[in-house]
C-alpha positions in Angstrom: -63.9 23.8 13.7 -64.2 25.0 17.2 -65.9 28.2 18.2 -62.7 30.1 18.5 -61.7 29.2 15.0 -65.0 30.3 13.6 -63.8 33.9 13.7 -60.5 33.0 12.0 -61.3 32.7 8.3 -58.6 31.6 5.9 -59.3 34.5 3.6 -58.6 37.1 6.3 -55.2 38.7 6.2 -52.3 37.6 8.5 -50.5 39.9 10.8 -46.9 39.2 11.7 -45.4 40.8 14.8 -42.7 40.3 17.4 -44.0 38.8 20.7 -43.8 40.6 24.0 -43.9 39.4 27.6 -47.7 40.0 27.5 -48.0 37.2 24.9 -46.2 34.5 26.9 -49.3 32.8 28.4 -51.0 32.6 25.0 -47.8 31.3 23.3 -47.4 28.6 25.8 -51.0 27.5 25.4 -50.7 27.5 21.6 -47.4 25.5 21.5 -48.8 23.0 24.0 -52.0 22.6 22.0 -50.1 22.0 18.8 -47.8 19.2 20.1 -49.1 17.6 23.3 -52.2 16.0 24.7 -55.4 15.0 23.1 -56.1 18.6 21.8 -53.0 18.3 19.6 -54.6 15.4 17.7 -56.9 17.8 15.9 -53.8 18.7 13.8 -51.1 16.7 12.2 -48.1 18.0 14.1 -48.9 16.2 17.3 -46.1 14.5 19.3 -48.7 12.9 21.7 -47.8 9.4 20.5 -44.1 9.8 21.3 -44.0 12.3 24.2 -46.1 13.0 27.2 -45.7 16.0 29.6 -45.0 19.5 28.5 -43.5 20.9 25.3 -42.5 24.2 26.8 -43.2 26.4 29.8 -43.6 30.1 30.6 -39.9 30.5 31.6 -38.6 29.0 28.3 -41.0 31.1 26.2 -40.1 34.2 28.2 -36.4 33.6 27.5 -37.1 33.3 23.8 -39.2 36.4 23.8 -36.5 38.4 25.6 -33.6 37.0 23.6 -31.2 39.7 22.4 -30.2 37.7 19.3 -33.7 36.6 18.2 -37.4 37.0 18.2 -40.6 35.1 18.7 -42.7 35.8 15.7 -46.5 35.9 16.3 -49.0 35.3 13.6 -52.5 36.7 14.1 -55.8 36.8 12.1 -58.4 39.3 13.3 -56.3 39.9 16.4 -56.3 36.2 17.4 -53.0 34.3 18.0 -53.0 31.5 15.5 -49.4 30.6 15.0 -45.8 31.4 16.1 -42.2 30.6 15.6 -38.8 31.3 17.1 -36.1 32.9 15.1 -32.5 33.1 16.4 -29.6 34.9 14.7 -26.5 32.7 14.9 -23.9 34.4 12.8 -24.2 33.3 9.2 -27.4 31.3 9.8 -30.6 31.6 11.6 -32.3 28.9 13.8 -36.0 28.2 13.4 -37.9 26.6 16.3 -41.0 26.6 18.5 -43.1 26.5 15.3 -46.8 26.0 16.2 -50.1 26.5 14.3 -53.4 26.2 16.0 -54.4 22.5 15.5 -57.8 23.1 13.9 -56.0 25.4 11.3 -53.3 23.0 10.3 -53.2 21.4 6.9 -54.5 24.5 5.0 -51.3 26.0 3.8 -50.7 28.4 6.7 -47.5 26.7 7.7 -46.0 27.3 4.3 -46.7 31.0 4.5 -45.3 31.4 8.0 -42.0 29.5 7.2 -41.6 31.6 4.0 -42.0 34.8 6.0 -39.5 33.5 8.7 -37.0 32.8 6.0 -37.5 36.2 4.3 -37.0 37.9 7.6 -33.8 36.0 8.5 -32.4 36.7 5.1 -33.5 40.4 4.9 -32.9 41.5 8.5 -29.9 39.4 9.5 -28.3 38.4 6.2 -28.6 34.8 7.1 -27.3 32.4 4.4 -29.1 29.3 5.8 -31.9 28.4 8.1 -31.2 25.6 10.6 -33.7 23.6 12.7 -33.8 20.4 14.7 -36.6 17.9 14.4 -37.2 14.6 16.3 -35.9 12.1 13.7 -38.9 9.8 14.4 -41.2 12.5 13.0 -40.9 11.3 9.4 -44.1 13.0 8.1 -42.9 16.3 9.6 -39.4 15.9 8.1 -40.9 15.2 4.7 -43.0 18.4 5.0 -39.8 20.4 5.6 -38.0 18.6 2.8 -40.8 19.7 0.4 -40.0 23.3 1.6 -36.3 22.9 0.6 -34.8 21.7 3.9 -32.3 18.8 3.7 -31.5 16.2 6.3 -27.9 16.3 7.4 -27.7 13.1 9.4 -26.2 15.1 12.3 -28.0 14.0 15.4 -28.3 15.3 18.9 -29.5 13.1 21.8 -33.0 13.8 23.2 -32.6 15.1 26.8 -34.0 12.1 28.5 -34.6 12.7 32.2 -35.2 16.5 31.7 -39.0 16.7 31.9 -38.9 20.3 30.7 -38.8 18.8 27.2 -41.4 16.1 27.8 -41.6 12.6 29.0 -40.6 10.2 26.2 -42.8 7.2 25.4 -40.0 5.5 23.5 -36.3 5.0 23.9 -35.0 5.9 20.4 -35.6 9.7 20.3 -33.0 12.1 18.9 -33.0 15.4 17.0 -31.8 15.7 13.4 -30.4 18.9 12.1 -32.1 20.1 8.9 -30.7 23.0 6.8 -32.0 25.1 4.0 -29.9 27.6 2.0 -31.5 31.0 1.9 -29.7 32.3 -1.2 
């Protein structure tokens, strides 16, 4: 556990709030730390073996934070940013993305709590009937985690945006996104 995590005890209550532009820098750092580079290897959600480069940037996060039809949910403990996720209202369903948990805090059940709150919000606030997300199909362990939370693979694939370094620099040629769906009934 690094020094910053020493003040974030698993027994302390979580605070959920909507991100503002003042949170963008911290959100970018959190998302990058959960997915890219050596720091991401402290957790299990790393994409460092399949992608180099950035996961997101301040412009992308600012767009999500300011989106009229969505929100960036921040999760804090003791005033410290420890997790986040994007929620976007898309008619009868919601989209879940940019999910990140501080690497040193992964694997302790925090993700389950956050995704449950995101689903509750989408159902209660927007009347969403389903939650949709896209996951890199090569991320079998991550997909299995979502399946244990009730998400189903659809087999509907979207190509990875090769050549657009805003999404990272692929280390392999077979990357694509699969749509996962969960009914929120």
